[in-house]
N, C-alpha and C positions, 0 to 999 in steps of 0.2 A: 634227699639228693636234689634240692631245688636250685635251679640255675637261672632261668629267665622265663618270663611269661610268654615271650614271643619265640616260637620255634624257629630254628634254622631250616632252610630248605635246600635240598639237592634235587635237581631235575634229571630224570631219565628221559633222554631224547630219542623217541621212537616214532616220530611223525604223529599220526592221529591216535597212537597208543601211548603217547608220552604220559608221564605221571610224576607227581612230587613224592619225595621222601622227606617227611617232617621229623626233625630231631630236636628234642628238648625234654624238660622235666615237667611232670604233672600235666601231660597232654590228654590223658584219657577222659578227663572230666569236662573238656571244653568242646561243645558241639560245633563251633566254627572250624575246628581242625578237620572236620569231616565234610567240609563244603564241596570238595571235589568228587564226592561219591554220588552216583546216580540216585535220583529220587525213586522210591518204590514203596509198595504197601508193606512188604515183609522183609525182615532181616533174620538171618540165622547166625548166631555166634557159635563157632566151633572152637572148643577149648579142651582141656584135659582135667583129670581129677586133681592134679596138683595146682594148676593155675586158676581154675574156676573159683575156689573159695577166696582167692586173693583179689581178683580183678574183674570177674564176670559181671557182678552186680553193678559195679561202677560204669562199665562200658554199656551195659543194658540201659541204665538210667540216662546216659548221654545220648544214646540212639533213640530213646523213646519219643523225642520230639520230632524225629525225621521219619519214623516208621510207625504204622498203625499197630503192627505186631512184631515183637522182637523175641525170638526163641533162642534157647541156649541148649547146646548139645555137649555133654562131657564125654570125652573119649578116654580109654585107659592110657596111662602115661608110659612112654618109653619107646625106644627104637624097635623093640621086639613086636610092637603092635602096628608097625607101619606096613600094613598088608591089606589084602583084598577084604578080609573079614571086617576089619575096622573101617576101611573105606566105605563098605556097604552100610555101616551105621549112619554115615552122613546122608547117603541116598535114601535110607529108610526115613530119616527125619524130614528131609525135603519133601518126599512124597507123602509122608504122614501128615504134614502140616499144609498140604496142598499148595506148595510153593510153585510160582510160575517162573517164566524166563527172565523176569525183571528182579526177582529176589536177589538180595545182596548177601554174600557170605563174608563173614569176618573171621579171620584166622587169629585167634588170641592164644599165643603160646610160643613154643620154640620151633625149631626147624621141622620136627615131625608133624606137628599140627599144621604148620604153614604149607608144607609140601602136600599133605593129604587134602587139605581144604582147597588148595589151588587146583589139584588134579580133579577133585570133585566138581569144582566150578567149571573147569574146562570141559567136563563130560556131561554134566546135568543139562538136559535139553539142548545139547551141543554148545553150551557155553552161557554162563550167567556171570554177572559182575562179582568180583571179590576184592577184599581189602586185607592187607597184611598188618597185623598189630603184634609185632614180635616182642616177646618178654624175656628173651635170653640174649646175651651178648653175641653169641654165634649167629643167631637169627638176624639180629639187627645189623651186623656188619657183612653178612653174606647171604644166607639162604632165603631171606625175605625179599631180596633185591634181584631183579633180572628175569623173573618169570619161569624159572625151572620148577616143575612140579612132578612128583613121582611117588611111587611106593616101591618097597623092596620085594625081591623074589629070593627064595632060599638059595638060588645059585648066584645071585649078584645084587648089589645095592643099587637102588634107583634105576632099575632096568626097565620099568614100566611107567611111563609118564608122558608129559606133554610140555611144550613151551606155551605158557599162558600168562600174560601180564596182569598184575593187579591194577586197580584204579588209584590206589594210594598205599604208601607204606608209612605207618606212624610209629616212630621209635620213641617211646616214653622211657627216658633214662631212669625215672623213679622206680620202674619195675626191676631194675638190676639190684636194688637194695635187698630183695628177697631171694636172690639167686644163691644157691649153695656154692661154696668155694670151688668145688670140683667143676661145676658148670661154668663158673666164671673163667677158670683156666682153659676149659675147652673152647670158649669163645676167643680167648687171646690167641689161640693157634691160628684162627682165620684172620685176626688182625696182623699178626707177625708175617703171615704169608705174603701180604701185599708189598712188603719191603724188598725182599730179594728178587721178586719177579718184575717189579715195576717202578719202585720209588725208593732209592737208597737213602735219601734224606729222611723219609718216613721211618726206615729201619733205624737210622741213627736216633731219631726222636723216641722210638719205642724202647731202645736200649737205655736211654737216659731216663725214661719215665716208667719202666716196667714195675718198679716197686710201688709207684703211685697208682698204676692200673690195678695191681693185685690188691692194694688197699682201698680200691674203689673211690679214689678222689674224683669228685664230680667233673672238674675241669679237664682232667686227663681222659676220663671216659668219654666226655663229650667230643673232644678232639679226635680220639681214636675212632669213634663211630662215624663222625663226619668225614674224616679223610678216607676211611675205608669205603664208605658209600660213594665218595667222589671218584675214587679209582675204579670201583666196580661200574659206576655209571658211565665213565669214559670208555671202558672196555665193552660193556654191553651195547652202548650206543653205536659202536663200530661193528659189532658182530653178535647180534642177538641170539642166533641159533648155533653158536659154537662151531662155525665152519672153519675158523682160523684162530684169530687172536684170542677169543674168549677161552680157548682151551688152556691158556696159561694159568687161569684161575684154579685149575686142578692140580697145582703144584703140591706134591705130597699125597694126593688123593688115590693114585693107583696103588701104591703100597698100603695106604690107609684103609681103603675099601677092602683090600684083601685081609687085613687084620680084623676088621669088623666081621666080615663074612666067615673067616676061618675060626674065630673065637666063638661066634654066635652073636647075633645082634643084641646089643645092650650090655655086653660084658665090658667093653670099653666104650666110652662116649665117642661120638663122631670126631669131636675136636681133639680128643686124646689120640685117636688113631691118625688123624691128619698131622698133628704135631710130630709124632714119631715117624710118620711117613715122610715128612719134610727132612728129617735127619737122614733117612735112607736115600731120598732123592738128591740131597746135597752130596752125599758120598758118591752116588752115581754120576752126578755132575762133575765132580773132581776127576773121576776116572775117564770121563769123556773130554776133559780138558777145559771145562768152562770156568771153574773156580779152583783156588788152591786150598791146601790143607788148613791154612789159617782161617779162611772164610768158613769152611765146614765147622771148625771148632767154635768160631764166633756164633754161628747160627745155632749150633747145638747147645751152647751155654745159655743163649737167650731163651730157647725153648724150655730148657730145664728150669731157669729162673721163673718162668711163667707157671711152674707147677705141673708141667707135662712130662709124660714118659719119653725117654730118649733111647731106650733099649726095646727092640721089637720082640714080641712073643715067639717062641720056638715052634712054629707050625711045620717046619721042614721046608727046604728050598723047593722041592717039587710041588708041594701043596701051594706055596706062594705063587709059583709060576702058573699052576693050573687056574687059580683064582684070578690072577691078573690077565690071563688070556680071555676071560669073560668080560673084562672091563669095556665100557662103552667106547673108549678111545682105540681099542685094538682093531686092527685091520687084517683080514685074512689070517687070523690066528697069531699075528705078530703083535707083541706088546709094545705100546707106544707110551713113553714117559714124558712128563713135563720136567725139563731140566734147565738149570741156569746156564746160559751160554756166556754170560758175563754178569757181574753183580748189577742188579737192577733190570735185568733182561732175561726172558725165558723163551724157550722154544720147545716144540714137541719132537722127540726123536725116539727111534728104536735103539736097543742095545743088545749085544750078544747075550744069550742066556748064561754063558760062562761068567760074564762080567756081573750080571745080576746076582748070580750065586755067590760071587766074591763079596758083594755088598751085604748080602744076607748073612754070610758067615761072619762078617765083621760086626754087624749091628744087632744080631739076634741074641737072645738069652741062650746060655749054654743048655 
């Protein structure tokens, strides 16, 4: 998946915490791509048992010239392991290697690895530098960008965490070549998300290029990653801590997180739950008067073409409502949803439980 020797750069503008997102192919092997990273004696690469055999050695070789010691920690793979027990393995490694507050953590993997490594970096010695090296499409277009770090709790997804920005995000598109098809589709959910909430021209482009994206055509993937990162950078630059505008990036996530929690973490991939959650959120948007039936059908068809589920699991309406009341966006027990108020624009609103039950009745499996 070779594109260009020179990566493209998208900047996250956050004052003295600004950082670059580098996007290109075959970036892991070039030491100059890590020039923005603080100099230190020790680095810890945090990865998982799936990604480590593919890319850990290459990243370790690249970093060897910048650090006296480069350690590698392999975590178990999967959303089911995004918990306190696995997080403590990172702290065990940091303490075991005698790492100090200048030690740099490198998150090499998907969203689970990135979220946990970032949370560990935010917590160890009250904050050490870290770098995101996302190897999944979902992580490259969403979870690695913006500084959200967290672990899951049995009662809710990403409920324990911190806002903590990396020093660099390095998106090596070559790593997408080893991504299983299901994981690629999961990443496309987060790409599609940016269209209806922010940029309808991008949604038009995704519709025209969805087959190329599924086929992993390099130019299509490169543009999808870059435009997604540009949109997220614009939003995060205005609202780092999700006080207002940034909440729109959670389109489909309230329903999606309920699906993940209700089924048990790991049964559906995060992107699969978000894709289906966007279908439910679109139906809710229609009932609230933001979009028409044709728009809902258009978005649903695109999500299905991306290889994502469009029928929600039958957890029962009361179970959905119970889980969604634990969502981070809820206030005083009132569920708040990101809905489309017009194509290309989203807001956060509450909706009557009766209306939500109607959506669930229409969109869930019998």
